[in-house]
N, C-alpha and C positions, 0 to 999 in steps of 0.2 A: 556526565560529559561536560557540564557547564564550566567547572574550574579549569579543565584542560583547554577549553575553547577560549576562555578569557586570558589564560596564561599564554596561549599561542599568539594572540594579538599583541599582548604586552611585550613579548620577547621579539617577535618578528618585525615589529614596527621600527625599532632602532637599528636592527641588523640590516634591514632593507634600505631604509630611507637615508642612513648615513653614507651609503655608497654614492648617493647622488648629491651630497652636500656641496661639492665644488661647482657643479653645473647649475644647481637650483638652490642656493643657500637659504633664501628667505622662505621659499615654498616648503623645503624639507623641514626646517625648524618649526614652521607653523603647523604643518600636517602632523609631525611627530608629537608636538605638544597637544594638539587637539585629540589625536587618537588615544594617547596615554591618559589624558584627562577624562575622556569619555569612559574608557574601560575601567580605570581605577575608581572614578566617581560612581559608576554603576555597581562595582564590586562592594564599595562602602555602603551604598544604598541597600544592597542585598543583606549585608551583615546587620544593618540597623532595622530595616523594615522588610523582611523577606517576603511576607505575603503581598505587599503592595508592589515590590520590585519585580516579582515573578508573575504578577498578573499579566494576562495576555496582551492588553493594549500597551502597557509600559515596555514589556519585553520586545514586542514588534517594533515599537518606536526606537528602542535602543539599537536593534539590528539594522533598521533602515538608516539611522544616522551613521552608524559605523560603516555600513556598505557604501553610502554616498562619499564618506571620507576616503575610503580605499579606492573608490571608482575614479577619483581625480588623478591617481597615480599614473595609469596608462594614458589618460588624456594629456597630461602635462609632459611625461617623459618619453613615451613610446614613439610618437611621430618623428621626432628629431633625434632620438637617442642612437648611440652606437650599437653595434651588434651585441656586445656584452650587456649593455643596459637593457636592450629589448629582451634578451634572453632572461635576465633576472626578473624584469617586470612580468614577463609571461609566466615564469615559474611561480612567483609569489601569487599572482592572480589566480592561477589554476589551483594552487593550494588553498587559497582563501575560499574560492567557490566550493571546493570539495569539503572544506571545514564547515560550510553551512549545513551539511548533513547532520552534524552533531546536535543541532537544535531542532531536528525534524519532529520531536514530540509536539512542539508548537509550530505547525507547518507554515503559518504565516510568517514566523521568524525566518525560516529557511527562504521563503519566497522573497521577503524584503531584502535580506542580505545578498542572496545570489542575483536577484534581478537588478539591484543597484549596480553591482560590480559588472555584470554582463552588459548593462547599458553603457557603462563607462568604457568597457572594452570595444564595444561596437563603435562608439564615437572615435576612439583612438585609432582603430583600423581604417575608418573612413577618412580621417585626417591624414594618416600615413599614405593611403592610396592617392589622396589628392597631391601630397608633396612628392611622392615617388610612385608614379603610375606603374603598377606591376601586377601580373596575374596572381602573384602570391597572396595579395590581400583579399580578393574575392574568395579564394580558396579558404583562407583563414576565417573569413566571415561566415562561410558555409559551415565549416567545422565548428565554429563558435555556436552557431544556431543549433547544430546537432548536439553538441556538448551541453548547451543550456537546457534543451529538451530532456536530455538524459538525466542531468542533475535534478531538475525539478520533478521529473517523473519518478526518479529513484527516491527523492525526498518524500513524495506523496506515498509511495509504496511502503517506505519505512514507517511513516506515520500511521498508515492503515494497519500494518502488521503489528506495530507496537500497541496500538489501541486495542486491537483484537486480543492480543496476548494479555494485556492488563485486565480487560473485561473478563476473559476466560479465567484468569488467576483469581479475580475477585469472586466470580461465580463459584469456582472450585472451593475457595475458602469459606464462602457462605454455606455451600452444601456440606462441607466438612463440619462446620459449627452446628448445622441443623442435625446432622447425623449424631454428633456428640451429645446434643441435647436430647435426641430421641432415644438413643441407645448408649448409655454410659457404659464404660468398660466394666465387665463383671469383676467383682473384687470380693473374694470369699471372706476377707478380713472384716468387711462390713455387712456380711450376711446376704449378699446379692447372688442371684443365680440366673443362668441363661436358660430360656426355654424356646423351643422351635416346634412348629406344627407343619403337617403336610397340608395339601389343598383341601382335604376333607376334614380338617380340624383335629387330626390325631397327632399326639406328641411324637416327635421324631427323635427318639433317644431318651435315656433316663434323665430325670431332673432331681438330683439328690436333695437339694434344698427344699423343694416342695414335698417330696416324699417324707422327709423328716417332719415337716409341719403337719402333714396329714397322717403321720404315724402309720405309714404303709409298710408291710413286710416285703412286698414285691416291688417291681419297677413300674413306672408309669408309661414306659415306652409302648406305643401303639394304642394307648387309651385316648378317648375323646377328652380334650382339655376342658371344655366348658362343662361337660357332664361330671367330671371329677370334682370340679369346683362347685357345681350346682348342688351336689349331695351334701355339701357342708356350709353353703352360703345362704343365709336368709335373704329374701327378696329386699332389695334396696335400690335407690336411684342409681348408685354407682354400678351395682351388678347389672341392672337393666341397660345402662349405658355401655358396659363392656360387651354384653351379648349383642347389642345392636351394632356396635362398631365392628365386631368380628363377622357378623352376618353381612354387613355392607362393605367389608374389606377396607376399613378406615383406620388411620393411625390413632392411637390413644396413648396417653402418658399419665403416669402417677395416679392411677385410679385406686382409691382406697377401698378394698373389698373385705368386709368383715366375714370371718369364718367361725363356725362352732364345731369343735371336735372333742368328743368324750367329755362334754360339759364345760370345756375351756374355750374361751373366746380369744381370737387373735385377729390381726388386721394385716392384709397383704397389700403391698403397693405393686401394681402391674403396669408395665409399659410395653407396647407392642407396635410393630411396624409391618404392614403387608409387603410381601415379596412378590416381584413379578419378573418373569423371564420371557423375553420376546412378547411382551404385553400380555402374557398369560399368568394368572394368579397361581403361585406354587406354594403358598402357605404364609405363616407368620413367624417372625423372630422377635424376641424381646427379652426383657429382664424382669425379675421379681425380687421382692425383699420382704422380710417380716418387719413391719414397722410398729408392732404392738407397743413396744417400749417407747414412751414419749408421746404416743398418739393421743392418749387421753389428756396428758398435760398440755399439749399444743391445742387441743380442742377447747380446754378450759380457758387457755390464754386468748384464743380467738373469740370465745364467748364474752370475755371481759372487754375485748376491744370493740365488740359490736353491740354491747348492751350498756344502758345507762347505770352508772354506779349507785345513784340514789334510789330510783324506783325499780330497777331490775328489768325495765322494759327495753326492747331493742331500740337502738339509737338511730340517728339520721343515716349512718352508713348502711345499716341493715334495711332501713326503709327504702333507700334508693335501689338496692338490689331486689327487694321484694316487689317494688313497683314495676321494675323492668320485667321480672318474671311474670307478674300478672298481665302486663301488656302483651307479652309473648303468648301466654295462654289465650288471651283474647283474640290475637291474630290467627293463631293456629287452630284453636278448638272452639272459637266463638263463645268463650266462657266470660260472661259479663261480670263486672264487679263494681263496687262503689268505693270511692275515695271520700272519707269522712274526716274533715278538719275540725279539731276540737281546741277551744281556747277558754281558759278559766276567766270568769268575769271578776274584775276588781282584785286580781291577785297581788298587784303592787300594794294595795291597801293592807292586805293580810301580811305581807312582808314587812311593811312599815310599822304596823301596830304590834305584830307578834314576833318580829325579828326573823332572821334567816332560819333559825331552828324551827320556829312555828311554821314558816313557809314551806320548809322541807317536809315537815310532818304532814301538812295539808296536801302537798303534791303526792306523797307516798300513799296516803289514805285514798285520795281521789283516784289515783291510777289503779289501786286495788279494786275499788268499786267498779271502775270501768271494765276491768279485766273480767269481772264476774258476769258481764253481759255477753261475752264473746262465745261464739260457737267454735267448733274444732278447727275450721279453716280461716277464721278471722285472725287478724294480727294487729296489735296496737303498738305504736311507736311513740317515743318521746323525742322530738326533734329539736328541742331547745326551750329553756325557760319553762313557761306554763303551756307551751304549744305541744299538742299531741296530734297524731293522725292515725286513722284506722283504715285498713284495707279489708273490706267486707266482700268475701268471695261468693260467687254464685248469687249475686244480688238481684233483687227486683226493687221497684220503687216502694212497694208495700213493705218488704223486709227491711229496707234501709230506714224507712220512716218509723217502723216498729222498734228497731234497734236504737235509733236516736231518741225516741220517746222514753225508752227504758233507761238510757244513760242519763237523760235529764232528770228523771225521777230519782235515780239512785244518788246522783251527785248532790242533789238539793237536800238530802237528809241531813239533819243537824250533825255538826262536827265539833267536838270538844278539844280545844287547844289550851293547855295551861289553865284549866278551870274556866275558860271562856268558851261559850257556845256560839258558834257561827253557823250560818246557813249558806254554804257555798253554792255557786251556780256556774253554768258554763254556756257558751254559745257554740253551735254546731253548724257546719256547712257541708252539704252532701252533693257530690258530683258523681253521676253514674256513667260508666263507660260501656258502650261507645257513644251514648247519647250526648254527653257533655264534652267529649273529646276522646281521642285515641292516641295521644302523645303525653309524655311526662309533663311537659310544660303546660300543655292545654288543660289537662285534668287538674293539675295543681292550681292553675289560675282559676278554673271553674270552682273548685272547692274553696279557694280563698275568697272569691267573689260572693259565694253563698254565705260563708262565715261572716264576711264584712256586712252583708245585709242583715244577718241575725244580730250582730252587735249594733248596727245602726238603729234597729228597732228596739233596743234596750237590753238585749242579752237574755239569758235564760230561756232560749228557744232554739229551734233549728230551722234551717231553710234549705230546700232542695234547689239546686241550680236550675235556672230557666234561661232560655236564649235571650230573653229580654234583659237579663243581667249584663249582657254584653254592652248594653247602653250604660253600663256602669262607667261608660266614658264620663258620665256626670260625676260619679264618685271619684273616678281617677282624676278628673279635672280639679275636684275639691282637694284631693290629696296633693296634687302638683302645686295647687295654690298655697296649701299649707307648707309644702316643701320649699316653695320660693320664699315664703316669709321666714321659715326656719333658717334658710341660707342667709337671708339678709340680716337677721337678728343674731346669727351665729349660735343657734341652739344645738348644733351638733357637737358631740364630744368624742374623745378618743379613749380607748382602753388599750392597755399594753400587755402583751403576752411575752414572757421571757424566752430567750433562745440561749441554749447552753452548749458550750464546747463539749463534744462527745468524748474526747480523749482526756481533757483535764477537769471536766465537770465545772468549769468556771463560767459564770454568766458573761456573755459577750455582747448582748444587746436585747432589744425588744422589737416585736412587730406591732405597729400601731394599727388598731382596728376601729373603724368609724362606728358610732352608735347614734341613733336618733330615737327619742321617746316622744311619740305623738301624744298630745294632750287628751285625745279621746281613745285612740286605738292602742295606746301604750307603745311598747318597743316595736319598732318596724325593722324587719330583717335588712341587713346591709344590701343583700342581693336586690331586694325590692326597691329601696329608695335610691340606690345607685342607678338602677335601670330607669327609674322615673326621672332622675336628675339628668341622665343622658338624653332621654326623650325630650325633656324640657329645655335643653341647652344650658343647664345650670352646672354642668360638671366642672368646668374650668374654675368658676367662682368657688364652688364647694371644695374642690380639690385643693385650691390655693389656700383656703382658710384652714383646712385640715393639715396641710403640709406645714403651714406656719406654726400651728399648735404643736405638731410633732417636733419641729426644730427648737421651739422655745422650751419644751420639756427636756429634750435630749441634751441641750447645752448646759443644763444644770447637773447632769450626771458626770461622774469622773471619767476622764479618758481612759481607755479607748472605746468605751461603750457606745454603740451605734443604735440608730433607730431605723426601722424598715417601714416604708409606706407603699401601699398598693396604688398603682397608677392605671387609670382606665384608658381605653383606646382613644376616646374623644378628648380626654385631657391631654394625652401625649401629642395629638395632632393639632392642638390649638396653636395658633400662630404666635401667641405670646407666652407659651409654656416655658421655654428656656429662659426668657427674660424675667418672668415671674419667679422662677426657681432661683436664679442668681440674686434677685432682690431679696427673697426670703432668707437666703444664706447670709447675705451681707448684713441685713438688719438684725438677725438673731445671733450673728457671729458664730454660727455652727460650722466647723470645718467640713468641707464637702466629703472628706474621707469617712465621716461619721454618719453619713446619710446613705441609705440604700433604697433604690426604687425598684419595686417588683412589677413586672409586666407578664402577662400571659401570652401564649403563642397566638391568641386571636389577633394580635396586632399584625401578624404576618399573613392573614387571610387575603388581604389585598395589598401586600407590601410593594413598595416601589422605592425609588431612591430617597424619597422624603423620610421613610421609616428609618432607614439605616443612617441617614443624615442626622436625625434627631438623636438616635441612640449613640452615635459617635460624638455628638455635641455633649451629651451627658457624660460620656467617658472622658472627654477632653476636660470637662469641668472638674473632674476628680470624684464624681459620684459613681458608686458601684451600681451596676444594672444587673438585676436578678431575674432569671427565668422561672416563673412560678408555675405550679401544677404540672411539673415535668412528666410527660408520658401519658397525661390524661386526655389530650386532645388529638391533634391532627398529625403532625409529623415533626415531633420535637427534635429528633436527631438531625434533621436537615438544617434547622436554624442554627445549631451549634457550629456549622461550617461557615456561616456567613457573618456571625457577629460573636466577638469574644466575651460572652457573659462572664461576670466575676463569680457568679454562684448559680446553682440550679437547686430548686426546691422539689424534692420528691413527693409526689402526690400521696396524701394519707391513705388512699384506697389500697395502694400496694403495701404500705407499712402494716396496716391492720390485719392483712391476710397472710403476712410472710411466715408466721409460725405454723399455720395450718395448710397453706397452699404452696407446694413446692414451686409452682410457676411464679407466684408473686415473690417468693424468696429469691428465685433466680433473677427476676427483673431488678429487685433491690440490689443484689450483689453486682449485677452488670452495670447499673447506673453508677454505683459508687466506684467501681473499677474504671469506668469511662471517665468519670470526673477526675480521678487520680491521674489518668493518662493525659488528660487535657490541662491539668494544672488548675482545675476549677474546684471551688468548695462546693459541698453538697449538704443541704439541710433536709432532714427527714421530719415531716410533719406528722401529727397524730400519735405521738409517743405517749401512751397512757399508763404503761406498767414497766417495772424494772426489767422484766423479761425482754421486752422489745428494745429497751435502751441498751442492755448488755449485748444483745445480738447485733444491733446496729453498730455499736462501738467496736465489737470484734471484727466486723466487716470493714472497718476503716472509715465509717461515716464521720464527716467533719463536725456537723452541728445537729442538735435535736431540739424539737419544739413540741409541746403537747401538755396535756393536763397533769402529767407526772411532775412537771416543774412549776406549773401554775396556770390557772385559767386567766383569760383576759381581765385586767384589773385597772382600777382608776389610777389617775396620775399620782395621787399622793401615796397610794399603796405601792405603786411601782417604785417610787422614791424610797419608801420604807424598806422594800426588799433590797434595793441597791445598797442602802446604808447597812442593812443587816449582813449582806454578803461581803461587804468590804472588810468585815471583821473575821471572815473565814478565807481560807486559801482556795476553797472550791465549793461548788454547789453540792454539798453533802446531802444525800437523800435520807436523812434521818426523819423521825416522826415529827420533830418540831419544825424544821425548815420546810418539809413537804406540806405540813398542815398550814403553815403561814402562807406559803405560795399559793396553795390550792384555795384557801378561803378568802384571798384578797380579790374580791369581785366588785 
């Protein structure tokens, strides 16, 4: 209705006011100019900045200003006007008050416009009564009050009804989407079939697709659904989950159920939704499909995504999932476990003296030795570099100590690398749950503290976490002191991981990743030293130094290659952050358009006007603001409404599971589609194989980042990669270029 509302004011102003130009020439031209300027100016503002113009405060202010302008018309003309003039004024005013209903979706706009005009009419009638005392004017005042109450009440009613209608429409759309997610339409062309049961679990009608899979000569109608499957399905976690869901009348989706029939194996995908009528359970309805084809391939791809390519051990992603599962078993079944952190002693010296090939061989052999110590329920993970971690299930203090001693003994056996015999050693930190903690961060910290104590004592030993280690406030203070010195002396470096356009395969930029190698502890994980820097109030100084490094590196690259830098909450909120950023850009001469700053949604945990002010300042400066780890945290979708991010980065946890988990695949597709609708680029992290890259490219992903294109690399190696790729049209994933990018560490 807004275009018609604005047009009505633009047209009615000259038609009405020019009628009074003889009696009130100066007033008429002034008011006409003012109304036209206000309406046309506001229309232009809508065209340029619609979000700001249609914000409630601005919209209300516009209506109040317009209402005050029109309110002067009856005050000036009506008391002394002729009968024709008074009739015209009354007609126009009534029409304008009625027009205020068109903006009732913003009820304060209706109130502002109508109230201002009604107030002007009241003043005009009082003045007219004073000039010509007559009973007509009190009657008109009474009717005006009734009409005003009717208009404002009707506006409120329209606002309430429209709001309810919109909420109902959104709710209906949401429910429709949920139903579509739960029960996709049956499509025989893709091998799906519909099944339905009665309240006692018997199939309500034949299911031709399932009958063909089970190779039945008769129909399944009337047979128990679970019993028919149980006769062919070996016990598995998915089967138990299916049985529990149907017993508890819960929704389930895309459960992969393995079946064995006449010596042949197949896998079914089952989705089901409980049906209720008058709150009474009447059965299940769902869909099924034979997903045997491609299931093994997807499972192998998922294995590659969750396992380390060098040692074959599960990687950090798998570790995070396993730790959460162990904590869940701890809370539900009181099943204790131990978290055992393992770090090789002097691994950097092995790498330096034997080369990366020798270091890789040592890591592979040591991980093999450690694996031989494990029982059936233990799991060993490589989480980066020479860091490994072991989850020891059903642990006691004695069993954890025995296991650690065995690992120390096996690792210390002589190892021959290129005809050179070395005797490797390792340090081990043990944290038992729930004694040392019952949360991911608490247990990890406890294991790290025990490991640090083992290294502090010289390595080649283990330590079990003790509560007194919390006083490692001492060691933490030492580390913070070293951190402060490292920041002062600029010992921090940056490594760069390439980002590739998913559609053209061209290199578009790099993400800069901070690194710190402690003289005693060796490489410190970024999560750890960033957290310590924030606690010590060093984040602004450290961040400024790293940002300057990144700008100096990027300015040497050919345009339009950009560099992306992560910004912490404390750094963003520092009072000098914007000024420091401007200074770095000016001194390094890097165009702001070639710098991207990545923020996580934690900045919105306690967001206020300052947060959005800083982000808008960055945008005004020409720097792109990227929302990192999208979907991983709290309420990512909500923040896209309040700030126009130039890019969102899809968290790697969704990408790595997209081939094996339909839900993760659906999330990836939805995020990419959302980004397209919003006109926002989307970067998928954690792309490690061509299967993932091709699937993401087909879905319309904008950019990809991961080990497939290169691990984080030093500045000179990144420059070499840029120089190499300038001689190619695209980032072609042949053996040569992939090997170069992967080995540049």
